[in-house]
HTML snippet that shows the backbone in 3Dmol.js (N, CA, C, O; Angstrom):
<script src="https://3Dmol.org/build/3Dmol-min.js"></script>
<div id="view" style="width:600px;height:400px;position:relative"></div>
<script>
const pdb = `
ATOM      1  N   MET A   1     -15.192 -18.891   2.022  1.00  0.00           N
ATOM      2  CA  MET A   1     -15.029 -18.037   0.860  1.00  0.00           C
ATOM      3  C   MET A   1     -14.939 -16.585   1.324  1.00  0.00           C
ATOM      4  O   MET A   1     -15.728 -16.135   2.155  1.00  0.00           O
ATOM      5  N   SER A   2     -13.971 -15.866   0.779  1.00  0.00           N
ATOM      6  CA  SER A   2     -13.781 -14.464   1.132  1.00  0.00           C
ATOM      7  C   SER A   2     -14.680 -13.574   0.300  1.00  0.00           C
ATOM      8  O   SER A   2     -14.919 -13.832  -0.879  1.00  0.00           O
ATOM      9  N   LYS A   3     -15.165 -12.543   0.919  1.00  0.00           N
ATOM     10  CA  LYS A   3     -15.955 -11.551   0.216  1.00  0.00           C
ATOM     11  C   LYS A   3     -15.010 -10.442  -0.246  1.00  0.00           C
ATOM     12  O   LYS A   3     -14.201  -9.959   0.547  1.00  0.00           O
ATOM     13  N   LEU A   4     -15.094 -10.038  -1.485  1.00  0.00           N
ATOM     14  CA  LEU A   4     -14.236  -8.993  -2.015  1.00  0.00           C
ATOM     15  C   LEU A   4     -14.958  -7.659  -1.986  1.00  0.00           C
ATOM     16  O   LEU A   4     -16.162  -7.585  -2.231  1.00  0.00           O
ATOM     17  N   PHE A   5     -14.208  -6.604  -1.682  1.00  0.00           N
ATOM     18  CA  PHE A   5     -14.738  -5.254  -1.675  1.00  0.00           C
ATOM     19  C   PHE A   5     -13.955  -4.437  -2.683  1.00  0.00           C
ATOM     20  O   PHE A   5     -12.840  -4.805  -3.052  1.00  0.00           O
ATOM     21  N   GLN A   6     -14.521  -3.350  -3.126  1.00  0.00           N
ATOM     22  CA  GLN A   6     -13.880  -2.515  -4.131  1.00  0.00           C
ATOM     23  C   GLN A   6     -13.542  -1.155  -3.532  1.00  0.00           C
ATOM     24  O   GLN A   6     -14.356  -0.553  -2.832  1.00  0.00           O
ATOM     25  N   ILE A   7     -12.324  -0.677  -3.818  1.00  0.00           N
ATOM     26  CA  ILE A   7     -11.910   0.677  -3.454  1.00  0.00           C
ATOM     27  C   ILE A   7     -11.573   1.375  -4.760  1.00  0.00           C
ATOM     28  O   ILE A   7     -10.738   0.892  -5.526  1.00  0.00           O
ATOM     29  N   ASN A   8     -12.218   2.514  -5.023  1.00  0.00           N
ATOM     30  CA  ASN A   8     -11.895   3.181  -6.285  1.00  0.00           C
ATOM     31  C   ASN A   8     -10.491   3.780  -6.193  1.00  0.00           C
ATOM     32  O   ASN A   8      -9.972   4.000  -5.099  1.00  0.00           O
ATOM     33  N   GLU A   9      -9.886   4.041  -7.349  1.00  0.00           N
ATOM     34  CA  GLU A   9      -8.482   4.435  -7.404  1.00  0.00           C
ATOM     35  C   GLU A   9      -8.207   5.746  -6.673  1.00  0.00           C
ATOM     36  O   GLU A   9      -7.162   5.886  -6.037  1.00  0.00           O
ATOM     37  N   ASP A  10      -9.119   6.702  -6.752  1.00  0.00           N
ATOM     38  CA  ASP A  10      -8.925   7.971  -6.041  1.00  0.00           C
ATOM     39  C   ASP A  10      -8.890   7.757  -4.527  1.00  0.00           C
ATOM     40  O   ASP A  10      -8.050   8.332  -3.834  1.00  0.00           O
ATOM     41  N   ASP A  11      -9.802   6.931  -4.019  1.00  0.00           N
ATOM     42  CA  ASP A  11      -9.824   6.645  -2.588  1.00  0.00           C
ATOM     43  C   ASP A  11      -8.573   5.875  -2.163  1.00  0.00           C
ATOM     44  O   ASP A  11      -8.010   6.143  -1.102  1.00  0.00           O
ATOM     45  N   LEU A  12      -8.144   4.932  -2.978  1.00  0.00           N
ATOM     46  CA  LEU A  12      -6.938   4.174  -2.672  1.00  0.00           C
ATOM     47  C   LEU A  12      -5.731   5.104  -2.628  1.00  0.00           C
ATOM     48  O   LEU A  12      -4.894   4.994  -1.732  1.00  0.00           O
ATOM     49  N   GLY A  13      -5.638   6.011  -3.583  1.00  0.00           N
ATOM     50  CA  GLY A  13      -4.553   6.981  -3.588  1.00  0.00           C
ATOM     51  C   GLY A  13      -4.581   7.862  -2.355  1.00  0.00           C
ATOM     52  O   GLY A  13      -3.535   8.173  -1.785  1.00  0.00           O
ATOM     53  N   ALA A  14      -5.769   8.265  -1.940  1.00  0.00           N
ATOM     54  CA  ALA A  14      -5.907   9.093  -0.736  1.00  0.00           C
ATOM     55  C   ALA A  14      -5.454   8.324   0.506  1.00  0.00           C
ATOM     56  O   ALA A  14      -4.769   8.877   1.366  1.00  0.00           O
ATOM     57  N   LEU A  15      -5.832   7.066   0.596  1.00  0.00           N
ATOM     58  CA  LEU A  15      -5.398   6.236   1.723  1.00  0.00           C
ATOM     59  C   LEU A  15      -3.877   6.080   1.732  1.00  0.00           C
ATOM     60  O   LEU A  15      -3.238   6.197   2.778  1.00  0.00           O
ATOM     61  N   GLU A  16      -3.306   5.814   0.555  1.00  0.00           N
ATOM     62  CA  GLU A  16      -1.854   5.633   0.450  1.00  0.00           C
ATOM     63  C   GLU A  16      -1.108   6.917   0.815  1.00  0.00           C
ATOM     64  O   GLU A  16      -0.025   6.857   1.399  1.00  0.00           O
ATOM     65  N   ALA A  17      -1.672   8.066   0.479  1.00  0.00           N
ATOM     66  CA  ALA A  17      -1.032   9.344   0.795  1.00  0.00           C
ATOM     67  C   ALA A  17      -1.217   9.729   2.260  1.00  0.00           C
ATOM     68  O   ALA A  17      -0.335  10.355   2.848  1.00  0.00           O
ATOM     69  N   THR A  18      -2.340   9.367   2.851  1.00  0.00           N
ATOM     70  CA  THR A  18      -2.655   9.758   4.224  1.00  0.00           C
ATOM     71  C   THR A  18      -1.905   8.917   5.250  1.00  0.00           C
ATOM     72  O   THR A  18      -1.506   9.435   6.293  1.00  0.00           O
ATOM     73  N   LEU A  19      -1.710   7.651   4.978  1.00  0.00           N
ATOM     74  CA  LEU A  19      -1.080   6.767   5.959  1.00  0.00           C
ATOM     75  C   LEU A  19       0.299   7.256   6.404  1.00  0.00           C
ATOM     76  O   LEU A  19       0.546   7.300   7.609  1.00  0.00           O
ATOM     77  N   PRO A  20       1.211   7.625   5.502  1.00  0.00           N
ATOM     78  CA  PRO A  20       2.517   8.119   5.974  1.00  0.00           C
ATOM     79  C   PRO A  20       2.401   9.421   6.780  1.00  0.00           C
ATOM     80  O   PRO A  20       3.182   9.653   7.704  1.00  0.00           O
ATOM     81  N   GLN A  21       1.433  10.259   6.429  1.00  0.00           N
ATOM     82  CA  GLN A  21       1.224  11.500   7.179  1.00  0.00           C
ATOM     83  C   GLN A  21       0.767  11.195   8.602  1.00  0.00           C
ATOM     84  O   GLN A  21       1.221  11.823   9.560  1.00  0.00           O
ATOM     85  N   LEU A  22      -0.139  10.222   8.730  1.00  0.00           N
ATOM     86  CA  LEU A  22      -0.593   9.805  10.055  1.00  0.00           C
ATOM     87  C   LEU A  22       0.564   9.216  10.857  1.00  0.00           C
ATOM     88  O   LEU A  22       0.729   9.523  12.038  1.00  0.00           O
ATOM     89  N   ALA A  23       1.356   8.375  10.213  1.00  0.00           N
ATOM     90  CA  ALA A  23       2.488   7.751  10.892  1.00  0.00           C
ATOM     91  C   ALA A  23       3.480   8.812  11.371  1.00  0.00           C
ATOM     92  O   ALA A  23       3.984   8.728  12.491  1.00  0.00           O
ATOM     93  N   ASP A  24       3.762   9.807  10.530  1.00  0.00           N
ATOM     94  CA  ASP A  24       4.675  10.881  10.930  1.00  0.00           C
ATOM     95  C   ASP A  24       4.125  11.665  12.121  1.00  0.00           C
ATOM     96  O   ASP A  24       4.864  11.990  13.050  1.00  0.00           O
ATOM     97  N   ALA A  25       2.830  11.964  12.089  1.00  0.00           N
ATOM     98  CA  ALA A  25       2.214  12.734  13.166  1.00  0.00           C
ATOM     99  C   ALA A  25       2.209  11.946  14.480  1.00  0.00           C
ATOM    100  O   ALA A  25       2.315  12.523  15.562  1.00  0.00           O
ATOM    101  N   LEU A  26       2.085  10.627  14.368  1.00  0.00           N
ATOM    102  CA  LEU A  26       2.024   9.783  15.562  1.00  0.00           C
ATOM    103  C   LEU A  26       3.398   9.317  16.049  1.00  0.00           C
ATOM    104  O   LEU A  26       3.499   8.677  17.096  1.00  0.00           O
ATOM    105  N   MET A  27       4.447   9.632  15.303  1.00  0.00           N
ATOM    106  CA  MET A  27       5.778   9.117  15.592  1.00  0.00           C
ATOM    107  C   MET A  27       6.192   9.246  17.060  1.00  0.00           C
ATOM    108  O   MET A  27       6.768   8.302  17.601  1.00  0.00           O
ATOM    109  N   PRO A  28       5.923  10.377  17.729  1.00  0.00           N
ATOM    110  CA  PRO A  28       6.359  10.491  19.134  1.00  0.00           C
ATOM    111  C   PRO A  28       5.722   9.461  20.073  1.00  0.00           C
ATOM    112  O   PRO A  28       6.288   9.152  21.122  1.00  0.00           O
ATOM    113  N   VAL A  29       4.565   8.935  19.714  1.00  0.00           N
ATOM    114  CA  VAL A  29       3.885   8.004  20.622  1.00  0.00           C
ATOM    115  C   VAL A  29       3.819   6.575  20.079  1.00  0.00           C
ATOM    116  O   VAL A  29       3.202   5.707  20.695  1.00  0.00           O
ATOM    117  N   LEU A  30       4.448   6.330  18.938  1.00  0.00           N
ATOM    118  CA  LEU A  30       4.380   4.991  18.362  1.00  0.00           C
ATOM    119  C   LEU A  30       5.277   4.019  19.125  1.00  0.00           C
ATOM    120  O   LEU A  30       6.465   4.271  19.325  1.00  0.00           O
ATOM    121  N   ASN A  31       4.685   2.913  19.543  1.00  0.00           N
ATOM    122  CA  ASN A  31       5.477   1.830  20.105  1.00  0.00           C
ATOM    123  C   ASN A  31       5.633   0.758  19.021  1.00  0.00           C
ATOM    124  O   ASN A  31       5.105   0.914  17.920  1.00  0.00           O
ATOM    125  N   ASN A  32       6.336  -0.301  19.316  1.00  0.00           N
ATOM    126  CA  ASN A  32       6.582  -1.333  18.308  1.00  0.00           C
ATOM    127  C   ASN A  32       5.301  -1.955  17.776  1.00  0.00           C
ATOM    128  O   ASN A  32       5.195  -2.217  16.578  1.00  0.00           O
ATOM    129  N   LYS A  33       4.335  -2.193  18.638  1.00  0.00           N
ATOM    130  CA  LYS A  33       3.074  -2.790  18.211  1.00  0.00           C
ATOM    131  C   LYS A  33       2.363  -1.887  17.205  1.00  0.00           C
ATOM    132  O   LYS A  33       1.871  -2.371  16.185  1.00  0.00           O
ATOM    133  N   LEU A  34       2.302  -0.587  17.477  1.00  0.00           N
ATOM    134  CA  LEU A  34       1.645   0.336  16.560  1.00  0.00           C
ATOM    135  C   LEU A  34       2.407   0.448  15.236  1.00  0.00           C
ATOM    136  O   LEU A  34       1.791   0.568  14.177  1.00  0.00           O
ATOM    137  N   ARG A  35       3.737   0.409  15.289  1.00  0.00           N
ATOM    138  CA  ARG A  35       4.534   0.447  14.056  1.00  0.00           C
ATOM    139  C   ARG A  35       4.239  -0.760  13.179  1.00  0.00           C
ATOM    140  O   ARG A  35       4.107  -0.637  11.962  1.00  0.00           O
ATOM    141  N   VAL A  36       4.135  -1.931  13.805  1.00  0.00           N
ATOM    142  CA  VAL A  36       3.805  -3.153  13.071  1.00  0.00           C
ATOM    143  C   VAL A  36       2.412  -3.041  12.459  1.00  0.00           C
ATOM    144  O   VAL A  36       2.197  -3.468  11.325  1.00  0.00           O
ATOM    145  N   GLN A  37       1.472  -2.475  13.196  1.00  0.00           N
ATOM    146  CA  GLN A  37       0.116  -2.322  12.678  1.00  0.00           C
ATOM    147  C   GLN A  37       0.086  -1.363  11.494  1.00  0.00           C
ATOM    148  O   GLN A  37      -0.627  -1.612  10.521  1.00  0.00           O
ATOM    149  N   ILE A  38       0.841  -0.279  11.558  1.00  0.00           N
ATOM    150  CA  ILE A  38       0.900   0.657  10.434  1.00  0.00           C
ATOM    151  C   ILE A  38       1.521  -0.010   9.219  1.00  0.00           C
ATOM    152  O   ILE A  38       1.039   0.174   8.101  1.00  0.00           O
ATOM    153  N   ARG A  39       2.594  -0.789   9.421  1.00  0.00           N
ATOM    154  CA  ARG A  39       3.209  -1.504   8.290  1.00  0.00           C
ATOM    155  C   ARG A  39       2.228  -2.503   7.687  1.00  0.00           C
ATOM    156  O   ARG A  39       2.218  -2.699   6.471  1.00  0.00           O
ATOM    157  N   ARG A  40       1.406  -3.135   8.517  1.00  0.00           N
ATOM    158  CA  ARG A  40       0.414  -4.090   8.024  1.00  0.00           C
ATOM    159  C   ARG A  40      -0.633  -3.381   7.167  1.00  0.00           C
ATOM    160  O   ARG A  40      -1.015  -3.880   6.108  1.00  0.00           O
ATOM    161  N   VAL A  41      -1.095  -2.222   7.624  1.00  0.00           N
ATOM    162  CA  VAL A  41      -2.059  -1.439   6.840  1.00  0.00           C
ATOM    163  C   VAL A  41      -1.423  -1.041   5.506  1.00  0.00           C
ATOM    164  O   VAL A  41      -2.068  -1.113   4.460  1.00  0.00           O
ATOM    165  N   GLN A  42      -0.168  -0.626   5.549  1.00  0.00           N
ATOM    166  CA  GLN A  42       0.546  -0.256   4.319  1.00  0.00           C
ATOM    167  C   GLN A  42       0.637  -1.448   3.369  1.00  0.00           C
ATOM    168  O   GLN A  42       0.470  -1.291   2.159  1.00  0.00           O
ATOM    169  N   GLN A  43       0.901  -2.634   3.907  1.00  0.00           N
ATOM    170  CA  GLN A  43       0.980  -3.839   3.071  1.00  0.00           C
ATOM    171  C   GLN A  43      -0.370  -4.176   2.456  1.00  0.00           C
ATOM    172  O   GLN A  43      -0.441  -4.570   1.292  1.00  0.00           O
ATOM    173  N   ILE A  44      -1.438  -4.027   3.225  1.00  0.00           N
ATOM    174  CA  ILE A  44      -2.780  -4.287   2.696  1.00  0.00           C
ATOM    175  C   ILE A  44      -3.090  -3.332   1.555  1.00  0.00           C
ATOM    176  O   ILE A  44      -3.616  -3.749   0.524  1.00  0.00           O
ATOM    177  N   LEU A  45      -2.769  -2.051   1.728  1.00  0.00           N
ATOM    178  CA  LEU A  45      -3.004  -1.074   0.658  1.00  0.00           C
ATOM    179  C   LEU A  45      -2.187  -1.416  -0.583  1.00  0.00           C
ATOM    180  O   LEU A  45      -2.674  -1.281  -1.705  1.00  0.00           O
ATOM    181  N   SER A  46      -0.963  -1.853  -0.388  1.00  0.00           N
ATOM    182  CA  SER A  46      -0.128  -2.262  -1.516  1.00  0.00           C
ATOM    183  C   SER A  46      -0.719  -3.484  -2.215  1.00  0.00           C
ATOM    184  O   SER A  46      -0.726  -3.560  -3.444  1.00  0.00           O
ATOM    185  N   ASP A  47      -1.216  -4.441  -1.427  1.00  0.00           N
ATOM    186  CA  ASP A  47      -1.849  -5.633  -2.012  1.00  0.00           C
ATOM    187  C   ASP A  47      -3.055  -5.250  -2.854  1.00  0.00           C
ATOM    188  O   ASP A  47      -3.259  -5.795  -3.939  1.00  0.00           O
ATOM    189  N   VAL A  48      -3.853  -4.312  -2.356  1.00  0.00           N
ATOM    190  CA  VAL A  48      -5.019  -3.847  -3.113  1.00  0.00           C
ATOM    191  C   VAL A  48      -4.555  -3.167  -4.403  1.00  0.00           C
ATOM    192  O   VAL A  48      -5.111  -3.418  -5.473  1.00  0.00           O
ATOM    193  N   ARG A  49      -3.536  -2.307  -4.303  1.00  0.00           N
ATOM    194  CA  ARG A  49      -3.013  -1.585  -5.471  1.00  0.00           C
ATOM    195  C   ARG A  49      -2.559  -2.561  -6.550  1.00  0.00           C
ATOM    196  O   ARG A  49      -2.796  -2.331  -7.735  1.00  0.00           O
ATOM    197  N   TRP A  50      -1.908  -3.650  -6.146  1.00  0.00           N
ATOM    198  CA  TRP A  50      -1.350  -4.610  -7.100  1.00  0.00           C
ATOM    199  C   TRP A  50      -2.275  -5.807  -7.304  1.00  0.00           C
ATOM    200  O   TRP A  50      -1.849  -6.843  -7.813  1.00  0.00           O
ATOM    201  N   ASP A  51      -3.541  -5.664  -6.906  1.00  0.00           N
ATOM    202  CA  ASP A  51      -4.549  -6.718  -7.095  1.00  0.00           C
ATOM    203  C   ASP A  51      -4.086  -8.048  -6.498  1.00  0.00           C
ATOM    204  O   ASP A  51      -4.298  -9.114  -7.076  1.00  0.00           O
ATOM    205  N   TYR A  52      -3.454  -7.959  -5.338  1.00  0.00           N
ATOM    206  CA  TYR A  52      -2.989  -9.114  -4.576  1.00  0.00           C
ATOM    207  C   TYR A  52      -1.979  -9.970  -5.333  1.00  0.00           C
ATOM    208  O   TYR A  52      -1.770 -11.136  -4.999  1.00  0.00           O
ATOM    209  N   GLY A  53      -1.361  -9.393  -6.343  1.00  0.00           N
ATOM    210  CA  GLY A  53      -0.278 -10.073  -7.036  1.00  0.00           C
ATOM    211  C   GLY A  53       1.031  -9.433  -6.624  1.00  0.00           C
ATOM    212  O   GLY A  53       1.071  -8.241  -6.317  1.00  0.00           O
ATOM    213  N   PRO A  54       2.097 -10.207  -6.613  1.00  0.00           N
ATOM    214  CA  PRO A  54       3.373  -9.629  -6.188  1.00  0.00           C
ATOM    215  C   PRO A  54       3.921  -8.640  -7.218  1.00  0.00           C
ATOM    216  O   PRO A  54       4.073  -8.987  -8.390  1.00  0.00           O
ATOM    217  N   PRO A  55       4.217  -7.415  -6.788  1.00  0.00           N
ATOM    218  CA  PRO A  55       4.763  -6.442  -7.736  1.00  0.00           C
ATOM    219  C   PRO A  55       6.126  -6.862  -8.270  1.00  0.00           C
ATOM    220  O   PRO A  55       6.604  -6.304  -9.258  1.00  0.00           O
ATOM    221  N   THR A  56       6.758  -7.842  -7.623  1.00  0.00           N
ATOM    222  CA  THR A  56       8.053  -8.321  -8.107  1.00  0.00           C
ATOM    223  C   THR A  56       7.909  -9.126  -9.389  1.00  0.00           C
ATOM    224  O   THR A  56       8.903  -9.393 -10.065  1.00  0.00           O
ATOM    225  N   ASP A  57       6.685  -9.518  -9.735  1.00  0.00           N
ATOM    226  CA  ASP A  57       6.459 -10.292 -10.955  1.00  0.00           C
ATOM    227  C   ASP A  57       6.209  -9.411 -12.170  1.00  0.00           C
ATOM    228  O   ASP A  57       5.879  -9.913 -13.244  1.00  0.00           O
ATOM    229  N   VAL A  58       6.363  -8.105 -12.009  1.00  0.00           N
ATOM    230  CA  VAL A  58       6.157  -7.187 -13.128  1.00  0.00           C
ATOM    231  C   VAL A  58       7.343  -7.318 -14.066  1.00  0.00           C
ATOM    232  O   VAL A  58       8.500  -7.263 -13.647  1.00  0.00           O
ATOM    233  N   GLU A  59       7.035  -7.489 -15.333  1.00  0.00           N
ATOM    234  CA  GLU A  59       8.086  -7.648 -16.329  1.00  0.00           C
ATOM    235  C   GLU A  59       8.365  -6.302 -16.995  1.00  0.00           C
ATOM    236  O   GLU A  59       7.444  -5.629 -17.458  1.00  0.00           O
ATOM    237  N   ILE A  60       9.613  -5.924 -17.040  1.00  0.00           N
ATOM    238  CA  ILE A  60      10.014  -4.681 -17.704  1.00  0.00           C
ATOM    239  C   ILE A  60      10.496  -5.029 -19.094  1.00  0.00           C
ATOM    240  O   ILE A  60      11.437  -5.803 -19.267  1.00  0.00           O
ATOM    241  N   ILE A  61       9.845  -4.453 -20.074  1.00  0.00           N
ATOM    242  CA  ILE A  61      10.212  -4.701 -21.469  1.00  0.00           C
ATOM    243  C   ILE A  61      10.897  -3.444 -21.993  1.00  0.00           C
ATOM    244  O   ILE A  61      10.256  -2.405 -22.156  1.00  0.00           O
ATOM    245  N   PRO A  62      12.209  -3.540 -22.258  1.00  0.00           N
ATOM    246  CA  PRO A  62      12.923  -2.340 -22.723  1.00  0.00           C
ATOM    247  C   PRO A  62      12.479  -1.935 -24.134  1.00  0.00           C
ATOM    248  O   PRO A  62      12.115  -2.766 -24.965  1.00  0.00           O
ATOM    249  N   VAL A  63      12.528  -0.639 -24.359  1.00  0.00           N
ATOM    250  CA  VAL A  63      12.194  -0.100 -25.673  1.00  0.00           C
ATOM    251  C   VAL A  63      13.467  -0.122 -26.509  1.00  0.00           C
ATOM    252  O   VAL A  63      14.515   0.348 -26.067  1.00  0.00           O
ATOM    253  N   ASP A  64      13.371  -0.672 -27.723  1.00  0.00           N
ATOM    254  CA  ASP A  64      14.537  -0.693 -28.615  1.00  0.00           C
ATOM    255  C   ASP A  64      14.820   0.689 -29.116  1.00  0.00           C
ATOM    256  O   ASP A  64      13.910   1.435 -29.478  1.00  0.00           O
ATOM    257  N   ASP A  65      16.105   1.036 -29.135  1.00  0.00           N
ATOM    258  CA  ASP A  65      16.511   2.322 -29.715  1.00  0.00           C
ATOM    259  C   ASP A  65      16.421   2.204 -31.228  1.00  0.00           C
ATOM    260  O   ASP A  65      16.961   1.270 -31.820  1.00  0.00           O
ATOM    261  N   VAL A  66      15.740   3.150 -31.843  1.00  0.00           N
ATOM    262  CA  VAL A  66      15.576   3.113 -33.295  1.00  0.00           C
ATOM    263  C   VAL A  66      16.458   4.128 -33.952  1.00  0.00           C
ATOM    264  O   VAL A  66      16.458   4.246 -35.177  1.00  0.00           O
TER     265      VAL A  66
END
`;
const viewer = $3Dmol.createViewer("view");
viewer.addModel(pdb, "pdb");
viewer.setStyle({}, {cartoon: {color: "spectrum"}});
viewer.zoomTo();
viewer.render();
</script>
């Protein structure tokens, strides 16, 4: 059984904003392994943001023009 942890929305937003900045700063020394690890961290943050549900399952309901 997995143990679940909670990240509040402000902290999650900070992590999501900081990761690309770190990746940009590290770009000169990033090898393929590190790039894959950064993408994995990004995917984990996205999974947390979407509560581990696929964001592709979001239904868009158009607003009728009145």
